[in-house]
PDB file with one MODEL, atoms N, CA, C and O in Angstrom:
MODEL        1
ATOM      1  N   MET A   1     220.376 113.682 201.351  1.00  0.00           N
ATOM      2  CA  MET A   1     220.123 114.436 202.584  1.00  0.00           C
ATOM      3  C   MET A   1     221.609 113.986 203.229  1.00  0.00           C
ATOM      4  O   MET A   1     222.550 114.116 202.446  1.00  0.00           O
ATOM      5  N   ILE A   2     221.938 113.452 204.621  1.00  0.00           N
ATOM      6  CA  ILE A   2     223.229 114.183 205.323  1.00  0.00           C
ATOM      7  C   ILE A   2     224.118 113.732 204.962  1.00  0.00           C
ATOM      8  O   ILE A   2     225.007 114.369 204.396  1.00  0.00           O
ATOM      9  N   GLY A   3     224.156 112.126 205.246  1.00  0.00           N
ATOM     10  CA  GLY A   3     225.158 111.114 204.765  1.00  0.00           C
ATOM     11  C   GLY A   3     225.968 110.515 206.339  1.00  0.00           C
ATOM     12  O   GLY A   3     225.120 110.317 207.208  1.00  0.00           O
ATOM     13  N   LEU A   4     226.751 110.354 206.586  1.00  0.00           N
ATOM     14  CA  LEU A   4     226.972 109.707 207.900  1.00  0.00           C
ATOM     15  C   LEU A   4     227.252 110.886 208.502  1.00  0.00           C
ATOM     16  O   LEU A   4     227.680 111.867 207.894  1.00  0.00           O
ATOM     17  N   SER A   5     226.944 110.827 210.149  1.00  0.00           N
ATOM     18  CA  SER A   5     227.180 111.433 211.164  1.00  0.00           C
ATOM     19  C   SER A   5     227.522 110.646 212.718  1.00  0.00           C
ATOM     20  O   SER A   5     226.511 109.983 212.952  1.00  0.00           O
ATOM     21  N   GLU A   6     228.078 110.538 213.352  1.00  0.00           N
ATOM     22  CA  GLU A   6     228.989 109.915 214.312  1.00  0.00           C
ATOM     23  C   GLU A   6     228.686 108.404 214.237  1.00  0.00           C
ATOM     24  O   GLU A   6     228.397 107.606 215.129  1.00  0.00           O
ATOM     25  N   GLY A   7     228.793 108.297 213.308  1.00  0.00           N
ATOM     26  CA  GLY A   7     228.643 106.761 212.698  1.00  0.00           C
ATOM     27  C   GLY A   7     226.909 106.026 212.290  1.00  0.00           C
ATOM     28  O   GLY A   7     226.482 104.877 212.401  1.00  0.00           O
ATOM     29  N   LEU A   8     226.276 107.279 211.809  1.00  0.00           N
ATOM     30  CA  LEU A   8     225.124 106.444 211.594  1.00  0.00           C
ATOM     31  C   LEU A   8     224.884 107.035 209.902  1.00  0.00           C
ATOM     32  O   LEU A   8     225.449 107.928 209.270  1.00  0.00           O
ATOM     33  N   ASN A   9     224.032 106.296 209.629  1.00  0.00           N
ATOM     34  CA  ASN A   9     223.667 106.887 207.808  1.00  0.00           C
ATOM     35  C   ASN A   9     222.751 107.266 208.048  1.00  0.00           C
ATOM     36  O   ASN A   9     221.852 106.453 208.265  1.00  0.00           O
ATOM     37  N   LEU A  10     222.407 108.991 208.163  1.00  0.00           N
ATOM     38  CA  LEU A  10     221.204 109.772 208.170  1.00  0.00           C
ATOM     39  C   LEU A  10     220.277 109.588 206.376  1.00  0.00           C
ATOM     40  O   LEU A  10     219.079 109.651 206.099  1.00  0.00           O
ATOM     41  N   SER A  11     221.349 109.383 205.613  1.00  0.00           N
ATOM     42  CA  SER A  11     220.846 109.044 204.042  1.00  0.00           C
ATOM     43  C   SER A  11     219.698 107.622 203.793  1.00  0.00           C
ATOM     44  O   SER A  11     219.274 107.212 202.713  1.00  0.00           O
ATOM     45  N   ASP A  12     219.345 106.982 205.445  1.00  0.00           N
ATOM     46  CA  ASP A  12     218.796 106.199 205.403  1.00  0.00           C
ATOM     47  C   ASP A  12     218.227 106.089 206.509  1.00  0.00           C
ATOM     48  O   ASP A  12     218.658 105.332 207.379  1.00  0.00           O
ATOM     49  N   LEU A  13     217.239 106.776 206.647  1.00  0.00           N
ATOM     50  CA  LEU A  13     216.417 106.663 208.308  1.00  0.00           C
ATOM     51  C   LEU A  13     215.838 105.237 208.370  1.00  0.00           C
ATOM     52  O   LEU A  13     215.957 104.530 209.372  1.00  0.00           O
ATOM     53  N   GLY A  14     215.172 104.832 207.191  1.00  0.00           N
ATOM     54  CA  GLY A  14     214.591 103.396 207.572  1.00  0.00           C
ATOM     55  C   GLY A  14     215.269 102.435 207.641  1.00  0.00           C
ATOM     56  O   GLY A  14     214.677 101.448 207.204  1.00  0.00           O
ATOM     57  N   GLU A  15     216.276 102.231 207.996  1.00  0.00           N
ATOM     58  CA  GLU A  15     217.448 100.609 207.885  1.00  0.00           C
ATOM     59  C   GLU A  15     218.554 101.447 209.099  1.00  0.00           C
ATOM     60  O   GLU A  15     219.078 102.560 209.145  1.00  0.00           O
ATOM     61  N   THR A  16     218.549 100.490 209.799  1.00  0.00           N
ATOM     62  CA  THR A  16     219.537 100.934 210.578  1.00  0.00           C
ATOM     63  C   THR A  16     220.540  99.967 211.201  1.00  0.00           C
ATOM     64  O   THR A  16     220.325  99.695 212.382  1.00  0.00           O
ATOM     65  N   THR A  17     221.805  99.289 210.505  1.00  0.00           N
ATOM     66  CA  THR A  17     222.642  98.302 210.797  1.00  0.00           C
ATOM     67  C   THR A  17     222.876  98.395 212.117  1.00  0.00           C
ATOM     68  O   THR A  17     222.791  99.407 212.813  1.00  0.00           O
ATOM     69  N   PRO A  18     223.329  96.737 212.604  1.00  0.00           N
ATOM     70  CA  PRO A  18     223.901  96.985 213.334  1.00  0.00           C
ATOM     71  C   PRO A  18     225.512  97.310 213.701  1.00  0.00           C
ATOM     72  O   PRO A  18     226.087  97.002 214.745  1.00  0.00           O
ATOM     73  N   ASP A  19     226.130  98.092 212.430  1.00  0.00           N
ATOM     74  CA  ASP A  19     227.521  98.122 212.644  1.00  0.00           C
ATOM     75  C   ASP A  19     227.158  99.756 212.545  1.00  0.00           C
ATOM     76  O   ASP A  19     228.162 100.452 212.396  1.00  0.00           O
ATOM     77  N   GLU A  20     226.155 100.328 212.592  1.00  0.00           N
ATOM     78  CA  GLU A  20     225.656 101.720 212.224  1.00  0.00           C
ATOM     79  C   GLU A  20     225.828 101.994 214.006  1.00  0.00           C
ATOM     80  O   GLU A  20     226.737 102.649 214.517  1.00  0.00           O
ATOM     81  N   ILE A  21     224.731 101.320 214.727  1.00  0.00           N
ATOM     82  CA  ILE A  21     224.611 101.175 216.399  1.00  0.00           C
ATOM     83  C   ILE A  21     226.054 101.010 216.972  1.00  0.00           C
ATOM     84  O   ILE A  21     226.377 101.826 217.835  1.00  0.00           O
ATOM     85  N   ASN A  22     227.106  99.912 216.549  1.00  0.00           N
ATOM     86  CA  ASN A  22     228.373  99.985 217.235  1.00  0.00           C
ATOM     87  C   ASN A  22     228.744 101.157 217.098  1.00  0.00           C
ATOM     88  O   ASN A  22     228.734 101.804 218.146  1.00  0.00           O
ATOM     89  N   ARG A  23     229.212 101.915 215.802  1.00  0.00           N
ATOM     90  CA  ARG A  23     229.739 103.048 215.278  1.00  0.00           C
ATOM     91  C   ARG A  23     229.130 104.093 216.009  1.00  0.00           C
ATOM     92  O   ARG A  23     229.948 104.545 216.811  1.00  0.00           O
ATOM     93  N   ASN A  24     228.075 104.646 216.067  1.00  0.00           N
ATOM     94  CA  ASN A  24     227.601 105.543 217.009  1.00  0.00           C
ATOM     95  C   ASN A  24     227.746 105.370 218.751  1.00  0.00           C
ATOM     96  O   ASN A  24     227.804 106.291 219.565  1.00  0.00           O
ATOM     97  N   LEU A  25     227.773 104.261 218.957  1.00  0.00           N
ATOM     98  CA  LEU A  25     227.713 104.118 220.434  1.00  0.00           C
ATOM     99  C   LEU A  25     229.235 103.860 220.905  1.00  0.00           C
ATOM    100  O   LEU A  25     229.641 104.056 222.051  1.00  0.00           O
ATOM    101  N   MET A  26     229.854 103.480 220.039  1.00  0.00           N
ATOM    102  CA  MET A  26     231.499 103.570 220.403  1.00  0.00           C
ATOM    103  C   MET A  26     232.203 105.194 220.425  1.00  0.00           C
ATOM    104  O   MET A  26     233.127 105.629 221.112  1.00  0.00           O
ATOM    105  N   TYR A  27     231.177 106.009 219.161  1.00  0.00           N
ATOM    106  CA  TYR A  27     231.240 107.440 219.313  1.00  0.00           C
ATOM    107  C   TYR A  27     231.439 108.296 220.640  1.00  0.00           C
ATOM    108  O   TYR A  27     232.332 108.892 221.242  1.00  0.00           O
ATOM    109  N   VAL A  28     229.784 107.946 220.763  1.00  0.00           N
ATOM    110  CA  VAL A  28     229.536 108.897 222.050  1.00  0.00           C
ATOM    111  C   VAL A  28     230.252 108.321 223.229  1.00  0.00           C
ATOM    112  O   VAL A  28     230.738 109.064 224.082  1.00  0.00           O
ATOM    113  N   TRP A  29     230.351 106.686 223.320  1.00  0.00           N
ATOM    114  CA  TRP A  29     230.638 106.314 224.947  1.00  0.00           C
ATOM    115  C   TRP A  29     232.631 106.829 224.871  1.00  0.00           C
ATOM    116  O   TRP A  29     233.226 106.648 225.933  1.00  0.00           O
ATOM    117  N   SER A  30     233.105 107.153 224.202  1.00  0.00           N
ATOM    118  CA  SER A  30     234.542 107.291 224.031  1.00  0.00           C
ATOM    119  C   SER A  30     234.682 108.264 224.625  1.00  0.00           C
ATOM    120  O   SER A  30     235.208 107.975 225.700  1.00  0.00           O
ATOM    121  N   TRP A  31     234.440 109.691 224.512  1.00  0.00           N
ATOM    122  CA  TRP A  31     234.029 110.997 225.027  1.00  0.00           C
ATOM    123  C   TRP A  31     233.727 111.164 226.397  1.00  0.00           C
ATOM    124  O   TRP A  31     233.968 112.241 226.941  1.00  0.00           O
ATOM    125  N   ARG A  32     232.998 109.793 227.297  1.00  0.00           N
ATOM    126  CA  ARG A  32     232.396 109.790 228.364  1.00  0.00           C
ATOM    127  C   ARG A  32     232.019 111.388 228.662  1.00  0.00           C
ATOM    128  O   ARG A  32     232.694 112.139 229.367  1.00  0.00           O
ATOM    129  N   GLY A  33     231.168 111.629 228.180  1.00  0.00           N
ATOM    130  CA  GLY A  33     230.402 112.723 228.269  1.00  0.00           C
ATOM    131  C   GLY A  33     229.017 112.375 229.613  1.00  0.00           C
ATOM    132  O   GLY A  33     229.011 111.419 230.388  1.00  0.00           O
ATOM    133  N   PRO A  34     228.065 113.391 229.527  1.00  0.00           N
ATOM    134  CA  PRO A  34     227.333 113.008 230.485  1.00  0.00           C
ATOM    135  C   PRO A  34     226.391 111.796 230.463  1.00  0.00           C
ATOM    136  O   PRO A  34     225.836 111.476 229.411  1.00  0.00           O
ATOM    137  N   LEU A  35     226.167 111.000 231.800  1.00  0.00           N
ATOM    138  CA  LEU A  35     225.537 110.175 231.557  1.00  0.00           C
ATOM    139  C   LEU A  35     224.370 109.968 231.398  1.00  0.00           C
ATOM    140  O   LEU A  35     223.905 108.828 231.390  1.00  0.00           O
ATOM    141  N   TYR A  36     223.614 111.116 231.228  1.00  0.00           N
ATOM    142  CA  TYR A  36     222.057 110.923 230.560  1.00  0.00           C
ATOM    143  C   TYR A  36     222.157 110.563 228.998  1.00  0.00           C
ATOM    144  O   TYR A  36     221.500 109.628 228.540  1.00  0.00           O
ATOM    145  N   GLU A  37     222.948 111.290 228.257  1.00  0.00           N
ATOM    146  CA  GLU A  37     223.174 111.533 226.981  1.00  0.00           C
ATOM    147  C   GLU A  37     223.834 110.121 226.741  1.00  0.00           C
ATOM    148  O   GLU A  37     223.581 109.682 225.620  1.00  0.00           O
ATOM    149  N   LEU A  38     224.471 109.459 227.376  1.00  0.00           N
ATOM    150  CA  LEU A  38     225.380 108.041 226.958  1.00  0.00           C
ATOM    151  C   LEU A  38     223.953 107.021 227.554  1.00  0.00           C
ATOM    152  O   LEU A  38     223.892 105.944 226.960  1.00  0.00           O
ATOM    153  N   SER A  39     223.315 107.147 228.169  1.00  0.00           N
ATOM    154  CA  SER A  39     221.686 106.097 227.996  1.00  0.00           C
ATOM    155  C   SER A  39     220.363 106.630 227.324  1.00  0.00           C
ATOM    156  O   SER A  39     219.302 106.025 227.173  1.00  0.00           O
ATOM    157  N   ALA A  40     220.698 107.924 226.959  1.00  0.00           N
ATOM    158  CA  ALA A  40     219.857 108.265 226.101  1.00  0.00           C
ATOM    159  C   ALA A  40     220.049 107.728 224.886  1.00  0.00           C
ATOM    160  O   ALA A  40     219.099 107.174 224.333  1.00  0.00           O
ATOM    161  N   ASN A  41     221.257 107.796 224.288  1.00  0.00           N
ATOM    162  CA  ASN A  41     221.546 107.149 222.927  1.00  0.00           C
ATOM    163  C   ASN A  41     220.995 105.861 222.623  1.00  0.00           C
ATOM    164  O   ASN A  41     220.141 105.533 221.800  1.00  0.00           O
ATOM    165  N   SER A  42     221.693 105.164 223.497  1.00  0.00           N
ATOM    166  CA  SER A  42     221.415 103.688 224.329  1.00  0.00           C
ATOM    167  C   SER A  42     220.091 103.295 223.884  1.00  0.00           C
ATOM    168  O   SER A  42     219.812 102.501 222.986  1.00  0.00           O
ATOM    169  N   LEU A  43     219.281 103.986 224.663  1.00  0.00           N
ATOM    170  CA  LEU A  43     217.915 103.374 224.683  1.00  0.00           C
ATOM    171  C   LEU A  43     217.200 103.560 223.472  1.00  0.00           C
ATOM    172  O   LEU A  43     216.456 102.820 222.828  1.00  0.00           O
ATOM    173  N   MET A  44     217.720 105.068 223.265  1.00  0.00           N
ATOM    174  CA  MET A  44     217.151 105.132 221.462  1.00  0.00           C
ATOM    175  C   MET A  44     217.602 104.427 220.505  1.00  0.00           C
ATOM    176  O   MET A  44     216.599 104.070 219.889  1.00  0.00           O
ATOM    177  N   LEU A  45     218.579 103.977 219.967  1.00  0.00           N
ATOM    178  CA  LEU A  45     218.859 102.820 219.518  1.00  0.00           C
ATOM    179  C   LEU A  45     218.116 101.821 219.907  1.00  0.00           C
ATOM    180  O   LEU A  45     216.936 101.871 219.558  1.00  0.00           O
ATOM    181  N   ASP A  46     218.544 100.711 220.680  1.00  0.00           N
ATOM    182  CA  ASP A  46     217.947  99.988 221.047  1.00  0.00           C
ATOM    183  C   ASP A  46     216.652  99.732 220.540  1.00  0.00           C
ATOM    184  O   ASP A  46     216.361  98.803 219.786  1.00  0.00           O
ATOM    185  N   TYR A  47     215.531 100.992 221.190  1.00  0.00           N
ATOM    186  CA  TYR A  47     214.247 100.822 221.348  1.00  0.00           C
ATOM    187  C   TYR A  47     213.533 101.589 219.560  1.00  0.00           C
ATOM    188  O   TYR A  47     212.670 101.106 218.828  1.00  0.00           O
ATOM    189  N   ALA A  48     214.132 102.547 219.436  1.00  0.00           N
ATOM    190  CA  ALA A  48     213.586 103.416 218.045  1.00  0.00           C
ATOM    191  C   ALA A  48     214.888 104.026 217.154  1.00  0.00           C
ATOM    192  O   ALA A  48     215.135 105.222 216.998  1.00  0.00           O
ATOM    193  N   PRO A  49     215.635 102.912 216.625  1.00  0.00           N
ATOM    194  CA  PRO A  49     216.227 103.448 215.769  1.00  0.00           C
ATOM    195  C   PRO A  49     216.647 104.608 215.077  1.00  0.00           C
ATOM    196  O   PRO A  49     217.718 105.212 215.140  1.00  0.00           O
ATOM    197  N   ASP A  50     215.306 104.890 214.191  1.00  0.00           N
ATOM    198  CA  ASP A  50     214.829 105.660 213.152  1.00  0.00           C
ATOM    199  C   ASP A  50     215.192 106.952 213.928  1.00  0.00           C
ATOM    200  O   ASP A  50     216.117 107.734 213.706  1.00  0.00           O
ATOM    201  N   PHE A  51     213.914 106.998 215.224  1.00  0.00           N
ATOM    202  CA  PHE A  51     213.929 108.154 216.022  1.00  0.00           C
ATOM    203  C   PHE A  51     215.847 109.077 216.407  1.00  0.00           C
ATOM    204  O   PHE A  51     216.245 110.241 216.442  1.00  0.00           O
ATOM    205  N   ALA A  52     216.420 107.836 216.592  1.00  0.00           N
ATOM    206  CA  ALA A  52     218.050 108.215 216.817  1.00  0.00           C
ATOM    207  C   ALA A  52     218.622 108.655 215.814  1.00  0.00           C
ATOM    208  O   ALA A  52     219.759 109.055 216.063  1.00  0.00           O
ATOM    209  N   LYS A  53     218.214 108.776 214.471  1.00  0.00           N
ATOM    210  CA  LYS A  53     218.711 108.865 213.141  1.00  0.00           C
ATOM    211  C   LYS A  53     217.970 110.557 213.157  1.00  0.00           C
ATOM    212  O   LYS A  53     218.657 111.555 212.941  1.00  0.00           O
ATOM    213  N   LEU A  54     216.817 110.600 213.385  1.00  0.00           N
ATOM    214  CA  LEU A  54     215.846 111.488 213.131  1.00  0.00           C
ATOM    215  C   LEU A  54     216.733 112.580 214.175  1.00  0.00           C
ATOM    216  O   LEU A  54     217.110 113.620 213.637  1.00  0.00           O
ATOM    217  N   HIS A  55     217.093 112.363 215.725  1.00  0.00           N
ATOM    218  CA  HIS A  55     217.607 113.118 216.795  1.00  0.00           C
ATOM    219  C   HIS A  55     219.120 113.382 216.313  1.00  0.00           C
ATOM    220  O   HIS A  55     219.540 114.538 216.276  1.00  0.00           O
ATOM    221  N   ARG A  56     219.765 112.521 216.021  1.00  0.00           N
ATOM    222  CA  ARG A  56     221.550 112.672 215.257  1.00  0.00           C
ATOM    223  C   ARG A  56     220.956 114.227 214.268  1.00  0.00           C
ATOM    224  O   ARG A  56     221.220 115.428 214.314  1.00  0.00           O
ATOM    225  N   TRP A  57     220.500 113.783 213.849  1.00  0.00           N
ATOM    226  CA  TRP A  57     220.208 114.567 212.075  1.00  0.00           C
ATOM    227  C   TRP A  57     220.093 116.500 213.010  1.00  0.00           C
ATOM    228  O   TRP A  57     220.847 117.461 212.856  1.00  0.00           O
ATOM    229  N   GLY A  58     219.273 116.407 213.595  1.00  0.00           N
ATOM    230  CA  GLY A  58     218.449 117.704 214.302  1.00  0.00           C
ATOM    231  C   GLY A  58     219.755 118.486 215.170  1.00  0.00           C
ATOM    232  O   GLY A  58     220.235 119.618 215.103  1.00  0.00           O
ATOM    233  N   SER A  59     220.101 117.080 216.138  1.00  0.00           N
ATOM    234  CA  SER A  59     221.648 117.688 216.772  1.00  0.00           C
ATOM    235  C   SER A  59     222.730 118.343 215.866  1.00  0.00           C
ATOM    236  O   SER A  59     223.249 119.349 216.348  1.00  0.00           O
ATOM    237  N   ASP A  60     222.996 118.098 215.105  1.00  0.00           N
ATOM    238  CA  ASP A  60     223.700 118.281 213.933  1.00  0.00           C
ATOM    239  C   ASP A  60     223.359 119.715 213.159  1.00  0.00           C
ATOM    240  O   ASP A  60     224.117 120.535 212.641  1.00  0.00           O
ATOM    241  N   LEU A  61     221.903 119.684 213.292  1.00  0.00           N
ATOM    242  CA  LEU A  61     221.534 121.127 213.036  1.00  0.00           C
ATOM    243  C   LEU A  61     221.792 121.760 213.826  1.00  0.00           C
ATOM    244  O   LEU A  61     222.321 122.860 213.668  1.00  0.00           O
ATOM    245  N   PHE A  62     221.501 121.268 214.887  1.00  0.00           N
ATOM    246  CA  PHE A  62     221.897 123.140 216.324  1.00  0.00           C
ATOM    247  C   PHE A  62     223.308 122.858 216.449  1.00  0.00           C
ATOM    248  O   PHE A  62     223.928 123.914 216.571  1.00  0.00           O
ATOM    249  N   GLY A  63     224.203 121.633 216.469  1.00  0.00           N
ATOM    250  CA  GLY A  63     225.112 122.073 216.961  1.00  0.00           C
ATOM    251  C   GLY A  63     225.447 121.295 218.485  1.00  0.00           C
ATOM    252  O   GLY A  63     224.626 120.679 219.165  1.00  0.00           O
ATOM    253  N   ARG A  64     226.761 121.498 218.764  1.00  0.00           N
ATOM    254  CA  ARG A  64     226.509 121.259 220.046  1.00  0.00           C
ATOM    255  C   ARG A  64     225.861 121.825 221.306  1.00  0.00           C
ATOM    256  O   ARG A  64     225.362 122.851 220.844  1.00  0.00           O
ATOM    257  N   PRO A  65     225.590 121.815 222.433  1.00  0.00           N
ATOM    258  CA  PRO A  65     225.083 122.536 223.379  1.00  0.00           C
ATOM    259  C   PRO A  65     226.251 123.471 224.033  1.00  0.00           C
ATOM    260  O   PRO A  65     227.348 123.109 224.460  1.00  0.00           O
ATOM    261  N   ASP A  66     225.554 125.101 223.973  1.00  0.00           N
ATOM    262  CA  ASP A  66     226.096 125.729 224.246  1.00  0.00           C
ATOM    263  C   ASP A  66     225.135 126.796 225.175  1.00  0.00           C
ATOM    264  O   ASP A  66     223.940 126.513 225.259  1.00  0.00           O
ATOM    265  N   PRO A  67     225.650 128.053 225.894  1.00  0.00           N
ATOM    266  CA  PRO A  67     224.301 128.659 226.457  1.00  0.00           C
ATOM    267  C   PRO A  67     223.317 129.001 225.504  1.00  0.00           C
ATOM    268  O   PRO A  67     222.187 128.981 225.991  1.00  0.00           O
ATOM    269  N   GLN A  68     223.363 129.299 224.346  1.00  0.00           N
ATOM    270  CA  GLN A  68     222.308 129.868 223.038  1.00  0.00           C
ATOM    271  C   GLN A  68     221.621 128.954 222.563  1.00  0.00           C
ATOM    272  O   GLN A  68     220.550 129.309 222.070  1.00  0.00           O
ATOM    273  N   GLN A  69     221.973 127.433 222.532  1.00  0.00           N
ATOM    274  CA  GLN A  69     220.733 126.269 222.054  1.00  0.00           C
ATOM    275  C   GLN A  69     220.865 125.765 223.313  1.00  0.00           C
ATOM    276  O   GLN A  69     220.797 124.619 222.868  1.00  0.00           O
ATOM    277  N   VAL A  70     220.997 125.580 224.530  1.00  0.00           N
ATOM    278  CA  VAL A  70     220.415 125.200 225.404  1.00  0.00           C
ATOM    279  C   VAL A  70     218.836 124.906 226.047  1.00  0.00           C
ATOM    280  O   VAL A  70     218.294 123.935 226.575  1.00  0.00           O
ATOM    281  N   ILE A  71     218.388 126.419 225.667  1.00  0.00           N
ATOM    282  CA  ILE A  71     216.743 126.570 225.795  1.00  0.00           C
ATOM    283  C   ILE A  71     216.053 126.166 224.421  1.00  0.00           C
ATOM    284  O   ILE A  71     214.829 126.063 224.492  1.00  0.00           O
ATOM    285  N   VAL A  72     216.710 125.888 223.017  1.00  0.00           N
ATOM    286  CA  VAL A  72     216.521 124.888 222.147  1.00  0.00           C
ATOM    287  C   VAL A  72     216.218 123.965 222.514  1.00  0.00           C
ATOM    288  O   VAL A  72     215.029 123.706 222.699  1.00  0.00           O
ATOM    289  N   LEU A  73     217.391 122.950 222.806  1.00  0.00           N
ATOM    290  CA  LEU A  73     217.574 122.032 223.182  1.00  0.00           C
ATOM    291  C   LEU A  73     216.450 121.432 224.413  1.00  0.00           C
ATOM    292  O   LEU A  73     215.459 120.719 224.259  1.00  0.00           O
ATOM    293  N   GLY A  74     216.832 121.820 225.235  1.00  0.00           N
ATOM    294  CA  GLY A  74     215.405 121.665 226.388  1.00  0.00           C
ATOM    295  C   GLY A  74     214.313 121.465 226.010  1.00  0.00           C
ATOM    296  O   GLY A  74     213.708 120.484 226.443  1.00  0.00           O
ATOM    297  N   VAL A  75     213.562 122.562 224.838  1.00  0.00           N
ATOM    298  CA  VAL A  75     212.102 122.538 224.460  1.00  0.00           C
ATOM    299  C   VAL A  75     211.671 120.906 224.490  1.00  0.00           C
ATOM    300  O   VAL A  75     210.804 120.335 225.152  1.00  0.00           O
ATOM    301  N   GLN A  76     212.688 120.366 223.445  1.00  0.00           N
ATOM    302  CA  GLN A  76     212.362 118.833 223.508  1.00  0.00           C
ATOM    303  C   GLN A  76     211.645 117.908 224.736  1.00  0.00           C
ATOM    304  O   GLN A  76     211.059 116.873 224.421  1.00  0.00           O
ATOM    305  N   ASN A  77     211.714 118.284 225.971  1.00  0.00           N
ATOM    306  CA  ASN A  77     211.617 117.996 226.983  1.00  0.00           C
ATOM    307  C   ASN A  77     209.812 118.334 227.390  1.00  0.00           C
ATOM    308  O   ASN A  77     209.136 117.655 228.163  1.00  0.00           O
ATOM    309  N   LEU A  78     209.440 119.311 226.774  1.00  0.00           N
ATOM    310  CA  LEU A  78     208.686 119.923 227.864  1.00  0.00           C
ATOM    311  C   LEU A  78     207.522 119.111 227.452  1.00  0.00           C
ATOM    312  O   LEU A  78     206.518 119.527 228.031  1.00  0.00           O
ATOM    313  N   HIS A  79     207.310 118.261 226.791  1.00  0.00           N
ATOM    314  CA  HIS A  79     205.991 117.443 226.830  1.00  0.00           C
ATOM    315  C   HIS A  79     205.779 116.716 228.005  1.00  0.00           C
ATOM    316  O   HIS A  79     204.695 116.333 228.443  1.00  0.00           O
ATOM    317  N   SER A  80     207.398 116.478 228.704  1.00  0.00           N
ATOM    318  CA  SER A  80     206.976 115.113 229.585  1.00  0.00           C
ATOM    319  C   SER A  80     207.050 116.312 231.009  1.00  0.00           C
ATOM    320  O   SER A  80     206.810 115.928 232.153  1.00  0.00           O
TER     321      SER A  80
ENDMDL
END
């Protein structure tokens, strides 16, 4: 797979260590991004760390949001 990304070991989706969680949260919180992203990452790591890793993997695939990617990233919210 991919390896490390923003503190998460994406090569092992089945196990997420407390150290990985701390590294990822420190990374996300360090740049003081939008409140939604901070809270969404925190909730994913608390309740579904495997999903958080899959989300990080997908985010790495599409990159940081810019105008061309907003629609693709927004599709994830259609179910709600």
